[in-house]
N, C-alpha and C positions, 0 to 999 in steps of 0.2 A: 026519541034516543037522546040520551044525556050528551052534553057538550064533550064531556071526558071520554065517551065511547065512540066519538067520531074518528074516522081514519082519514088522515089527510093523505091525498093522493101523491105519489112520488112522480117527479117528472122524469121523463125518458133520459134526458141528459145527466141528471143525477145518478140514475140507476147505472147508465153506462160508465160514470165516473167510478162508481162503487165497484163494479165488475173489472174495470181496468186496473184499480188499485190492488185487486186481489190476483193479478196475473204475476207470474214469476218473472222478475227481471233478468233475462237471460244473459245480459252483459254483466251480471254480478255472478249467476249461478255458475256459467261456464268456468270462470276463473277459480271460483270456490271449489269446484269438482276437480279441476286440475291441481289446485293445492292439496287436496285431501288426498288424491292419487299419490301426489309427490311424497306425502308423509306416510302412507299407509303401504305402498307397494314395496319399499325395502324391507319393511317387517314381514309382509306377506312372503316375500322372497326367502327370508330367513327361516319361516315356518315351512315353506315347501321344500327347501333344500336340506332341512334338517334330517340327519341319519336316525329316524325313529327306531328302526329294528334294534340298533346297538346303542340306543340312548342310554338306557340304564347302566349297561356295561361301561360306558365311557364315563358317566358320572361318578362310578365306583372306583375309577383309577386312582392310585395314590397321589399322583401329582394334582388332579383336579380337586380331590377332597383336601389336599394340603392348602391349595390357593384359595379355596372357598373358606376353610377355618381361618386362614390369616385375614382374609377380607372381613369376615364377619366380627373377628376380635378387634382388628384395627378400626374399623367403622364404629363400633360399640364404644370403644375407648375415646376415639376422636369426638364422638357425640358427647360424651360425658364431659370432657374438657370443654366444648363449646358450651354446654349448659352451665358449667361452673363459671366461665368467663363471660359469655355472651348474655345471659339473663341480666346481671348487674350492668353491663354496658348498654343493653337496651332501656334498662331503667334510667340510667344517666342521661340518654339521648331524648327520653320522653318526658322526664320529670324535672330535670334540672336545666335551668336556662343560663347558659354561659356563653361568653362572646365568640367563641370558636366552635359551636356547635355545629353549625352547617358544614364547617371544614371537617370536622371529625367525623360526621355521618358520611360525607363523600369518601373519606379515607376508609371508613369501615366497609363501604359497598364497592371499593376499587376491585377485590378479588372476584366479584360477579362477572366483571367484564375484561380482567386481565387475562391474558393467555396463560394457561397453567404452567407451560414451560418457563415462562418469565417469572412466574412465582416460584418455582423450584430453583432457579438462578438467584432470585433475591434471597431466599432461605440459606443458599449455600454461602453467599457473601456475608450473611448475619450469623448463622449458626454452624457453618463449616469450621473446619479445624483451624483455619486462618481468619475466620470470620470475625466481625466486631465483637460478638458475644461468645461464640464458639471456643476461640482460643482461650479465653478467661474460664469457661465451663471446663475445658481439658485441663488447664493448668491448675485450676483450684479444686476440682472435684473428680477429675478423671473421666469426665463424661463426654462422649462423642456422639452426636446425633446421626450425622450422614451415614447411609448405607446401613442402617440398623432398623429394626422394627420399630423402635420409638421414633425414628425419622419418618417412617411412613405415617404414623399417627400425627406427628407434627404437621407433615405436608397435607394430609387429609382435613385437619383442624383448620388449617390457614384458608383452604379454598371453600369449606363448608360452613363456616361460622357466620358469614354475612346472611345466609339463608335464615338461620335462627334469629339473629339480631333484627332483621327486618320484619320477621313475622311477629316477634314479641313485642317490639316497639309498636307496631300497629295495633296490637291487642291492648297496650298500656294506653294508647291514646284514645281508643275507643271505650275503655272502661270508665264507669262513673266514678268521679273522685270524691264524691260526696260521702261515699262508705268510708274511705280513708280519713276523710275530715272528722266524721262522726267517731271513728275509732280513737282519733286524736284527742277530741274532746272528752272521751272517756278515760283518758290517761295512757293510753297505749303509746309505746315509744315507736319510732320510725321503723325499726327492724321488726317489732311485733306486728304493726300494721301491715307491713309488707308480707310477713309470713303468714298471718291469719286472715288478712282481708284481700290485698292485692293479688298475691298469688294464685288464690283459689278462683279469683275473677277472670285471670288471663290464663288459666290452666289450658283451655282448648288452643288458644294461640301458641302456648309453649309446647304443647304436644305436637301440633302441626309443624312448627318450626323445628322440632327435634326430629320428626319423621324425614322431612325434607333434608335436614342436615345429615342424617345417616344415609339417606339414598345417594346424596351427592358425594359423601365420603367413600361409599361403597364402590362408585364408579369413577373415582379419581385415578387419572393416568399420568398426564404431563409432569405435575409437580412432584409426584411419587418417583417416577423413573429418573427424573433429573436430580432430585435432593437424596433420595434413598437406593437408587440402583434397582437391578433386577436379579436378586439372589434367591434361589429356590428355598422354601422354608423359612426365609427370613424377610424378604421384601417383596416377593413376587406375589402380588394381589391378583384377583380375578382378571381386571383389565390388561395387566401386564402379561398374564398367562394366555389371554386371547390374542394379543399382539405377537407373541413368541410362537403360538401353535398356528397362526395364519401363515407363517412363512414355511413351516415344517408339515403340518397336518391340519389342513383346512376344516375337516369334519370335526375334530376336536375344538377348533375355535369356534364353530357354529354351536356346538353343545355349550360351551361356556357362555357364548352369547345369548342362548335362550335362557340359561340361569338369570343372567343380569336382566334380560327382557321380562322375565316372569316376575322378578323383585320390583321392577319399575311399574308394572301393571298393578300389582297388589298395593304399592304405595299410592298410586293414582286413585284407585277405588277406595282405599281407606280415607283419602282426603276429599272425596267427591262432595260430601254433604258440606264441606267448608267453602268450597269454591263455587258450587251450584246451588242457587236458591231453591227452596221447597216449591215455588211456583213453576 
């Protein structure tokens, strides 16, 4: 028998060690199951208590369709604003080395942890009729943002833009800059290199950030109700409609919540390949 064909005997202690390493650590499994139940049970309760026989009829009610239409329009426009402003901001943070970059990055991500109601108050102080910028807008152009549909878009963009910036900045840092350098050596300007080389490279990050931004804008509540109010057909988006219906008609609130839950599930499913490795 060749030396390579010999099978070395496994000691009993090593075998027991391998079997022990394969056992489930119940001190970790039990809290994990409790955490899973804590997150899943409320969603399951929403599905169980949903008025399924009257679901279609309730979804077709004028106030529900109105809130849904307003939410989709405002979230889409807010996402477009975030793309227009957030992609250049992410490029600045990722590509330009300036002294206050860490401070700027911290300020950009503040809305991620800032209570939305505080964000709404801050928007009022700046863009309100007596705000730092709002009074100038009204005096010069007759533009008043609070308690308007435009105010909803501003509030949603304020709380959602950090999701886009963080995603695009990460994609820019992961992109190979040698392609941009090669384009520069061929005579391409900074704008041409960004448009023809950098943007296609980071497009998956831009798309993922835009989807997260849109989902966050769709679910925004605190800043919207503080800055834009709760007026039917003008500022009453789906989250505000859920809050109002919960006080008067709980079944309608459940139906509206199911719509937002379905949107969230679709968003997470579409981004799964970005967050979960193929392995």
